[in-house]
C-alpha positions, 0 to 999 in steps of 0.5 A: 471469534466464531461466526456461523452462516447458512444459505436459506431461501432468504439468503445468507443467514447467521446461525447460532449453532454448528450445522451441516451445510453451513459456513463457519468463519473464525477470527484468531480462534482460541484453543477451545474453539479449535478443539471443538471443531476438530472433535465435531468435524474431524478436521486436522488441527494444523489445518486451523492453526496453519493460517494463523501464522502470518508467514504461511505461504499460499498452498493446498493440502488434502487429508482424511477427506478434508481439503485446506486452501491457504490464500494470501489476502491484502490487509490494510494496517493504516497510513501511519504504519511502517508498511500500510498494506501487507498480506496475511494468510486466509485458510479455507477448509472444505469438508463434506459437511461444512465450509470453514474459513480462518484468519488471524485478522478481521478482513473486508473479504469476509465482510463482503461475503457475510454482508450479502454483497456477493450474489448467488453465494451458497454455503452448500456449493463448495467449489462455487463458494471458493471461486466467489471468495477468490473473486472477492480477494482479487477485487480487494487487491485491485481496490487497494492498488487504486488506493495506493496509486491515489496516495502516490499521486498525492505524495508526488504533488508534495514532493515537487515542492519538498526539500526533505526526505519525508515524502520519499520515505513515504513512497518507500512504504508503498513500494514495500506494500507493492512488493508484498502484493507481487509476491502474494499474487504470484503465489495465489496464481500458482496455487490456483493453477494447482487447483485447476490441475486437480480439477476441483472446479470442473463441475459445471459451465458456470464454475468454469466461467467464474474460474476464468473471471477469477484468473483474469482478475488475478492476472490483472492485479499482477500486471497492475502491481508490476506497473505500479511498482516500476513507476514508483521505483522510477519516481523515487529515483527522479524525486530524490534528484528533484529534492537535491535540485530544490536544495541547490536552488535554495543554497544558490539564492542564499549565496547570492543574497549574502553577496548582495548584503555583503557589498554595502557592508564593505563600503560601510566598513571602509568609511568607518575607518579612522583615516582620511577618506574621500568626501569625508568633509562633504556635507552630503557624505553620508547620502553619497556613501549610502547611495553608492552602497545602494547602487552597487547592490542594485547593479549586483542584483540586476547582474544576478537576475540576468544570470538567473542566480536569484 
């Protein structure tokens, strides 16, 4: 799918045809779309196909007047997925005539730009566009990190009463997501450092200020991811012990309860034997036997309660 936008006096407007100074976004484009863009704007084909590889690393490349920037952006697959949050590549292709972005999946990063939620977005200012896109990516990372932390806190409350490994396995899923985030953020940071050395953003003071803000957001996301990952690792170890302890408490209660029930059974078994027994001729033999069994049970319960075994 291809969508085309262009900055006008009214803001960012969708377009029906390709034109100079526009922004072209492609979601999992087909071979015909790739060939058409290659023919009209002389864009190397691999610049478009590379970001469609989900394993593509963050990098930058120049060729024939075109520049390719590949970012790793966060992508939410759903709470029921094996890994709820992953990262996927987003390609930014800068030419003298147009700006192109390409991704295999539909992403909120592009939605925020196309929806006009980024102030001052211009499709004719290439470096400013890239910086604003980078800022949107960093903001999405921080938003997803907050979602992960909220989900982990919810699982933490459930784990305190759990006797199964289900919640621990849920935490493991988010631990994997944080690992993906850490790797992607570090590669984005290195790629941004290379762009700085190329002096891509050294054009005006506003771009330099925005670049500083982007780097601050990325560093904050990296630090927040590291802290969340460390806390989650320690939490998983702690709650594994808690689950084991909860199971021990249940087993202790069942063992004590079994002993309490076994004592009346012993007395009843003895007085059920076909031999001479004390009080067997007594008119209240049954009540005496039941009373003795109840008394022994109550004493046992009291002793177990004092020793915190029940």
